[in-house]
N, C-alpha and C positions, 0 to 999 in steps of 0.2 A: 383492453377495455368490454368490447362489443360486448365478449361472452361475459362478462360481472354483467352489465346494461341489463342482455339478456335475463339470464340468473332471479335478477335483483324483481325485472318485472314481472314473472313462475312468478317466483313466491305473494306478490302483494298484489296481484289477481289468483292466487288459493286465498290470502287470506281473508278478503274483503268477499270471495265468494261463499268461506265457512262463516262467514261474522251474518250475513244474512237471514230471517228467519222466515220460517215454511209456511206459506198461505195461506196454503192448502193443508187443513186440515186433517185425520187421518186416525180414527178411530180405535177404536175397539171393539166387536164387536159383541164381547161381555160389556158391552154400557148397558140395554138394554133393544127393545123396539116400540114402536111407534103402536095405533090402536090397527092402526090398515096392516102391520109387519114388520118396516121399513127397518132395515137402521135408525137409531136417535140422528142426526143429521144429515139426508140422504133425500134427497126430495123428486122425484121421478115421472115425466107428464101419464103414463099409463100404470096404474102403483098391484095391478093385475099382474101374479105370477111371479111373487119377490118374498120370501120371507127368514124371514132369521129363524134359525133353529141352533137348540139346547142340545140336538140330543149329539154332538161330538163332532171339533173338527178337523182337524191338519196340523195347523198347528195350536187348537185351544178349544173350549168348550165348546162355542158358538160358530156358523159359518151363515152363510147367507146363502139361498134354494135362489134357483134365478130357474126358470120352469119355465 
C-alpha cells in the first residue's frame, strides 16, 4: 500500500511539472538583433562587446559574440 502511494505521488508530481508553462523565453538568434547588436529579447547594462553574428554558428546560422 505504501509503495502504491509513493508511486502515485511521483506520477502526480511528474504530471504537474510537465504541465507548467516555461516562463523564460529562449528565442533563436536567427530572429534578428537590435540596433545595438543584441538579440531581440536581451537587455544588458552595457551592450558594448555583445553582438549577433550571422557568419555561422554551432547549430544554427547565427550566434552571439561576446568580447
